[in-house]
KOLTIDO-418120 format. One record per residue: residue number from 1; x, y, z of N, C-alpha, C in turn. Coordinates in pm, 1 decimal. Atoms other than C-alpha are relative to their C-alpha. Layout:
<nodes>
<node pos="NUM" n_east="X" n_north="Y" n_up="Z" ca_east="X" ca_north="Y" ca_up="Z" c_east="X" c_north="Y" c_up="Z"/>
...
</nodes>
This chain:
<nodes>
<node pos="1" n_east="104.9" n_north="-14.2" n_up="141.9" ca_east="11998.9" ca_north="16574.0" ca_up="31501.3" c_east="-84.3" c_north="87.3" c_up="82.8"/>
<node pos="2" n_east="85.4" n_north="-78.8" n_up="-15.7" ca_east="11765.3" ca_north="16849.2" ca_up="31506.0" c_east="-129.4" c_north="-20.0" c_up="-63.1"/>
<node pos="3" n_east="149.9" n_north="11.1" n_up="30.6" ca_east="11379.9" ca_north="16807.2" ca_up="31436.4" c_east="-69.9" c_north="124.9" c_up="71.8"/>
<node pos="4" n_east="115.0" n_north="-112.6" n_up="-44.3" ca_east="11084.8" ca_north="17045.7" ca_up="31491.5" c_east="-28.9" c_north="-67.7" c_up="127.3"/>
<node pos="5" n_east="41.1" n_north="49.9" n_up="-151.2" ca_east="11038.2" ca_north="16801.9" ca_up="31803.6" c_east="90.5" c_north="48.9" c_up="79.1"/>
<node pos="6" n_east="-129.4" n_north="-54.0" n_up="-74.6" ca_east="11364.6" ca_north="16919.9" ca_up="31949.9" c_east="125.9" c_north="-113.0" c_up="-61.2"/>
<node pos="7" n_east="-138.5" n_north="114.7" n_up="28.5" ca_east="11722.0" ca_north="16714.8" ca_up="31963.0" c_east="-15.6" c_north="-98.5" c_up="16.8"/>
<node pos="8" n_east="-12.6" n_north="100.4" n_up="-34.0" ca_east="11800.3" ca_north="16402.6" ca_up="31947.2" c_east="141.9" c_north="-48.7" c_up="46.1"/>
<node pos="9" n_east="-134.4" n_north="19.8" n_up="-9.4" ca_east="12078.8" ca_north="16240.9" ca_up="32149.8" c_east="29.3" c_north="-164.3" c_up="-3.4"/>
<node pos="10" n_east="26.7" n_north="138.0" n_up="6.0" ca_east="12193.2" ca_north="15890.5" ca_up="32157.5" c_east="143.5" c_north="-59.9" c_up="91.0"/>
<node pos="11" n_east="-70.7" n_north="21.4" n_up="-73.5" ca_east="12370.2" ca_north="15656.8" ca_up="32379.9" c_east="3.3" c_north="-169.7" c_up="-38.7"/>
<node pos="12" n_east="-30.8" n_north="151.9" n_up="51.1" ca_east="12555.2" ca_north="15305.7" ca_up="32320.4" c_east="-3.9" c_north="-72.5" c_up="157.3"/>
<node pos="13" n_east="-23.8" n_north="86.1" n_up="-114.1" ca_east="12501.2" ca_north="15054.0" ca_up="32595.2" c_east="82.5" c_north="-129.3" c_up="32.0"/>
<node pos="14" n_east="-47.2" n_north="170.7" n_up="52.6" ca_east="12673.0" ca_north="14733.9" ca_up="32437.3" c_east="123.4" c_north="6.8" c_up="132.5"/>
<node pos="15" n_east="-100.8" n_north="36.6" n_up="-72.7" ca_east="12916.1" ca_north="14594.3" ca_up="32672.4" c_east="14.4" c_north="5.9" c_up="120.3"/>
<node pos="16" n_east="12.0" n_north="-66.3" n_up="-155.5" ca_east="12790.7" ca_north="14723.6" ca_up="33007.4" c_east="-95.6" c_north="-117.7" c_up="75.5"/>
<node pos="17" n_east="78.2" n_north="66.0" n_up="-32.6" ca_east="12649.3" ca_north="14494.7" ca_up="33279.5" c_east="-156.7" c_north="72.2" c_up="47.8"/>
<node pos="18" n_east="112.1" n_north="-55.1" n_up="15.4" ca_east="12268.0" ca_north="14584.8" ca_up="33367.3" c_east="28.3" c_north="153.9" c_up="90.3"/>
<node pos="19" n_east="-40.6" n_north="-111.5" n_up="-93.4" ca_east="12378.3" ca_north="14792.4" ca_up="33673.8" c_east="96.1" c_north="96.1" c_up="-63.2"/>
<node pos="20" n_east="-94.1" n_north="-112.4" n_up="93.0" ca_east="12643.6" ca_north="14983.6" ca_up="33486.3" c_east="-91.3" c_north="64.1" c_up="-102.1"/>
<node pos="21" n_east="82.5" n_north="-68.8" n_up="114.8" ca_east="12416.1" ca_north="15040.1" ca_up="33172.4" c_east="-82.8" c_north="134.2" c_up="79.0"/>
<node pos="22" n_east="101.0" n_north="-64.9" n_up="-62.2" ca_east="12139.9" ca_north="15163.8" ca_up="33429.5" c_east="31.8" c_north="145.8" c_up="72.1"/>
<node pos="23" n_east="-41.9" n_north="-114.0" n_up="-96.7" ca_east="12360.4" ca_north="15412.3" ca_up="33643.0" c_east="85.7" c_north="127.5" c_up="-152.9"/>
<node pos="24" n_east="-38.0" n_north="-76.1" n_up="106.6" ca_east="12519.2" ca_north="15521.1" ca_up="33268.9" c_east="-76.2" c_north="80.3" c_up="-32.8"/>
<node pos="25" n_east="150.6" n_north="-47.2" n_up="65.8" ca_east="12153.8" ca_north="15600.4" ca_up="33147.8" c_east="-12.6" c_north="92.5" c_up="83.0"/>
<node pos="26" n_east="46.5" n_north="-81.8" n_up="-109.3" ca_east="12080.3" ca_north="15775.9" ca_up="33461.8" c_east="125.3" c_north="169.5" c_up="-17.2"/>
<node pos="27" n_east="-120.5" n_north="-89.5" n_up="28.5" ca_east="12424.3" ca_north="16024.9" ca_up="33412.1" c_east="-32.4" c_north="51.3" c_up="-165.2"/>
<node pos="28" n_east="30.2" n_north="-87.3" n_up="133.0" ca_east="12335.7" ca_north="16072.1" ca_up="33042.2" c_east="-146.2" c_north="83.2" c_up="12.2"/>
<node pos="29" n_east="102.2" n_north="-90.1" n_up="-5.1" ca_east="11999.6" ca_north="16144.4" ca_up="33091.4" c_east="-8.4" c_north="145.2" c_up="98.5"/>
<node pos="30" n_east="-3.1" n_north="-150.0" n_up="-73.6" ca_east="12076.9" ca_north="16432.0" ca_up="33388.0" c_east="92.5" c_north="83.0" c_up="-68.8"/>
<node pos="31" n_east="-86.6" n_north="-104.4" n_up="55.4" ca_east="12355.2" ca_north="16583.6" ca_up="33140.2" c_east="-81.3" c_north="87.3" c_up="-114.5"/>
<node pos="32" n_east="92.8" n_north="-19.4" n_up="85.2" ca_east="12072.0" ca_north="16619.8" ca_up="32883.4" c_east="-47.7" c_north="163.2" c_up="-10.2"/>
<node pos="33" n_east="68.6" n_north="-149.1" n_up="-36.0" ca_east="11954.5" ca_north="17007.4" ca_up="32827.7" c_east="-143.1" c_north="-4.0" c_up="-28.1"/>
<node pos="34" n_east="105.2" n_north="-11.9" n_up="-5.2" ca_east="11608.7" ca_north="17068.5" ca_up="32813.5" c_east="-40.4" c_north="16.7" c_up="-151.5"/>
<node pos="35" n_east="-15.3" n_north="6.3" n_up="152.0" ca_east="11646.4" ca_north="17120.8" ca_up="32405.5" c_east="-22.7" c_north="-157.2" c_up="-78.2"/>
<node pos="36" n_east="0.8" n_north="137.7" n_up="57.2" ca_east="11683.0" ca_north="16744.3" ca_up="32383.2" c_east="-114.0" c_north="-52.8" c_up="46.8"/>
<node pos="37" n_east="131.4" n_north="35.9" n_up="-9.3" ca_east="11357.9" ca_north="16581.9" ca_up="32312.1" c_east="-32.3" c_north="-174.9" c_up="14.9"/>
<node pos="38" n_east="-5.1" n_north="145.2" n_up="36.6" ca_east="11451.4" ca_north="16186.7" ca_up="32220.6" c_east="161.4" c_north="-42.4" c_up="11.3"/>
<node pos="39" n_east="-119.6" n_north="68.6" n_up="-26.2" ca_east="11710.1" ca_north="15957.3" ca_up="32327.7" c_east="21.8" c_north="-138.4" c_up="-43.8"/>
<node pos="40" n_east="-16.6" n_north="120.5" n_up="58.8" ca_east="11813.1" ca_north="15688.6" ca_up="32109.2" c_east="107.3" c_north="-90.8" c_up="58.8"/>
<node pos="41" n_east="-78.5" n_north="62.3" n_up="-94.1" ca_east="11935.7" ca_north="15393.3" ca_up="32344.9" c_east="39.8" c_north="-96.5" c_up="-86.1"/>
<node pos="42" n_east="-21.3" n_north="123.4" n_up="95.0" ca_east="12113.8" ca_north="15123.3" ca_up="32159.8" c_east="43.9" c_north="-87.3" c_up="142.4"/>
<node pos="43" n_east="-16.5" n_north="92.2" n_up="-108.4" ca_east="12109.4" ca_north="14812.2" ca_up="32390.9" c_east="40.2" c_north="-149.3" c_up="-62.9"/>
<node pos="44" n_east="-52.4" n_north="92.7" n_up="89.0" ca_east="12169.1" ca_north="14566.2" ca_up="32108.4" c_east="-138.4" c_north="-127.7" c_up="54.1"/>
<node pos="45" n_east="93.2" n_north="135.2" n_up="-51.9" ca_east="11959.9" ca_north="14187.7" ca_up="32160.0" c_east="26.9" c_north="-119.4" c_up="-83.4"/>
<node pos="46" n_east="-62.7" n_north="148.6" n_up="68.8" ca_east="12154.5" ca_north="13947.2" ca_up="31963.7" c_east="89.2" c_north="-61.7" c_up="90.5"/>
<node pos="47" n_east="-33.1" n_north="69.2" n_up="-93.4" ca_east="12330.2" ca_north="13857.6" ca_up="32256.0" c_east="-26.7" c_north="-25.9" c_up="143.4"/>
<node pos="48" n_east="10.7" n_north="-16.7" n_up="-125.0" ca_east="12112.4" ca_north="13858.0" ca_up="32530.3" c_east="-130.9" c_north="99.1" c_up="40.0"/>
<node pos="49" n_east="75.5" n_north="-107.6" n_up="-58.7" ca_east="11821.7" ca_north="14047.2" ca_up="32652.5" c_east="-25.4" c_north="43.4" c_up="108.3"/>
<node pos="50" n_east="8.8" n_north="-90.3" n_up="-125.0" ca_east="11885.3" ca_north="14206.3" ca_up="32983.1" c_east="18.3" c_north="129.6" c_up="3.1"/>
<node pos="51" n_east="-27.8" n_north="-206.0" n_up="28.7" ca_east="11995.6" ca_north="14579.4" ca_up="32871.8" c_east="-154.8" c_north="10.8" c_up="-48.7"/>
<node pos="52" n_east="105.8" n_north="6.0" n_up="60.8" ca_east="11684.6" ca_north="14540.7" ca_up="32650.4" c_east="-139.8" c_north="11.0" c_up="124.3"/>
<node pos="53" n_east="113.0" n_north="-26.9" n_up="-117.5" ca_east="11445.9" ca_north="14435.3" ca_up="32914.6" c_east="11.0" c_north="113.9" c_up="114.7"/>
<node pos="54" n_east="-50.1" n_north="-140.6" n_up="-87.0" ca_east="11603.7" ca_north="14709.6" ca_up="33153.6" c_east="-18.5" c_north="147.3" c_up="-34.7"/>
<node pos="55" n_east="28.8" n_north="-86.6" n_up="78.5" ca_east="11571.8" ca_north="14984.0" ca_up="32901.2" c_east="-154.7" c_north="37.0" c_up="11.3"/>
<node pos="56" n_east="164.3" n_north="-3.2" n_up="18.2" ca_east="11181.7" ca_north="14903.7" ca_up="32836.4" c_east="-89.1" c_north="-11.7" c_up="79.1"/>
<node pos="57" n_east="153.0" n_north="27.7" n_up="-87.9" ca_east="11018.5" ca_north="14753.4" ca_up="33093.6" c_east="85.1" c_north="42.5" c_up="156.4"/>
<node pos="58" n_east="-38.7" n_north="-2.9" n_up="-135.7" ca_east="11235.4" ca_north="14822.0" ca_up="33430.8" c_east="63.0" c_north="139.1" c_up="28.1"/>
<node pos="59" n_east="-96.8" n_north="-67.9" n_up="18.7" ca_east="11419.1" ca_north="15129.9" ca_up="33352.1" c_east="-121.2" c_north="144.4" c_up="46.5"/>
<node pos="60" n_east="107.2" n_north="-122.2" n_up="-41.7" ca_east="11217.2" ca_north="15480.7" ca_up="33528.4" c_east="55.1" c_north="140.1" c_up="5.3"/>
<node pos="61" n_east="0.4" n_north="-106.3" n_up="38.3" ca_east="11345.4" ca_north="15830.5" ca_up="33475.4" c_east="-90.2" c_north="88.4" c_up="13.6"/>
<node pos="62" n_east="91.2" n_north="-110.2" n_up="19.2" ca_east="11158.5" ca_north="16172.2" ca_up="33579.1" c_east="-40.5" c_north="26.4" c_up="-117.3"/>
<node pos="63" n_east="-15.6" n_north="-56.0" n_up="93.6" ca_east="11265.9" ca_north="16298.3" ca_up="33252.1" c_east="-106.8" c_north="-70.1" c_up="-137.2"/>
<node pos="64" n_east="61.9" n_north="123.0" n_up="126.0" ca_east="11102.2" ca_north="15975.7" ca_up="33034.8" c_east="-138.6" c_north="-4.8" c_up="33.9"/>
<node pos="65" n_east="140.4" n_north="-1.6" n_up="11.6" ca_east="10773.8" ca_north="16031.0" ca_up="32937.0" c_east="-64.6" c_north="-92.4" c_up="-116.3"/>
<node pos="66" n_east="67.0" n_north="112.4" n_up="101.5" ca_east="10729.7" ca_north="15749.2" ca_up="32695.2" c_east="133.9" c_north="-118.1" c_up="-65.9"/>
<node pos="67" n_east="-114.7" n_north="66.2" n_up="102.9" ca_east="10938.7" ca_north="15458.0" ca_up="32528.3" c_east="-100.6" c_north="-38.2" c_up="-110.9"/>
<node pos="68" n_east="69.5" n_north="45.7" n_up="163.6" ca_east="10909.8" ca_north="15335.1" ca_up="32171.6" c_east="144.9" c_north="-92.8" c_up="-16.8"/>
<node pos="69" n_east="-108.9" n_north="139.1" n_up="53.0" ca_east="11070.2" ca_north="15022.8" ca_up="32027.9" c_east="62.5" c_north="104.4" c_up="-166.8"/>
<node pos="70" n_east="17.3" n_north="-81.0" n_up="114.5" ca_east="11269.4" ca_north="15175.2" ca_up="31734.0" c_east="5.5" c_north="-102.6" c_up="-125.8"/>
<node pos="71" n_east="8.4" n_north="38.7" n_up="113.4" ca_east="11312.1" ca_north="15069.0" ca_up="31380.0" c_east="70.6" c_north="-134.7" c_up="22.3"/>
<node pos="72" n_east="-116.0" n_north="175.3" n_up="-48.1" ca_east="11603.2" ca_north="14799.5" ca_up="31481.2" c_east="-35.4" c_north="-46.2" c_up="150.2"/>
<node pos="73" n_east="28.5" n_north="37.6" n_up="-142.9" ca_east="11517.4" ca_north="14572.8" ca_up="31772.9" c_east="115.8" c_north="25.0" c_up="134.8"/>
<node pos="74" n_east="-93.9" n_north="0.7" n_up="-129.1" ca_east="11817.1" ca_north="14648.6" ca_up="31960.9" c_east="28.1" c_north="143.2" c_up="20.6"/>
<node pos="75" n_east="2.9" n_north="-101.7" n_up="-41.2" ca_east="11735.6" ca_north="15023.6" ca_up="32000.0" c_east="-163.7" c_north="41.6" c_up="43.1"/>
<node pos="76" n_east="122.8" n_north="-67.4" n_up="-38.4" ca_east="11449.3" ca_north="15209.1" ca_up="32206.3" c_east="42.7" c_north="101.2" c_up="22.0"/>
<node pos="77" n_east="11.1" n_north="-158.3" n_up="-19.4" ca_east="11378.8" ca_north="15554.4" ca_up="32187.5" c_east="-52.7" c_north="35.9" c_up="145.3"/>
<node pos="78" n_east="42.3" n_north="-40.2" n_up="-102.7" ca_east="11328.2" ca_north="15750.0" ca_up="32513.6" c_east="-91.4" c_north="121.3" c_up="-13.6"/>
<node pos="79" n_east="63.6" n_north="-125.6" n_up="15.6" ca_east="11078.2" ca_north="16059.3" ca_up="32482.5" c_east="28.9" c_north="38.5" c_up="114.5"/>
<node pos="80" n_east="-33.7" n_north="-32.8" n_up="-144.9" ca_east="11178.5" ca_north="16298.1" ca_up="32734.1" c_east="-117.1" c_north="91.6" c_up="2.7"/>
<node pos="81" n_east="98.3" n_north="-112.0" n_up="8.0" ca_east="10926.6" ca_north="16583.1" ca_up="32865.6" c_east="63.6" c_north="108.2" c_up="-0.7"/>
</nodes>
């Protein structure tokens, strides 16, 4: 997806453990070009909150400058530097 603010990429973490999801998210972010400014992370919310908590509260990556709650409770937007 393209926008004036840059491209958007998306990753779905459903079905992963917290450790697997964190590693997958790091690898995904590392692979994104500088033209990507937003990453839509689908983590779900109805089958537990561990992935949502990891993405929204515990996750750190040097490219992430902000985290925003998506319109869907099972999605978090990562705003990249």
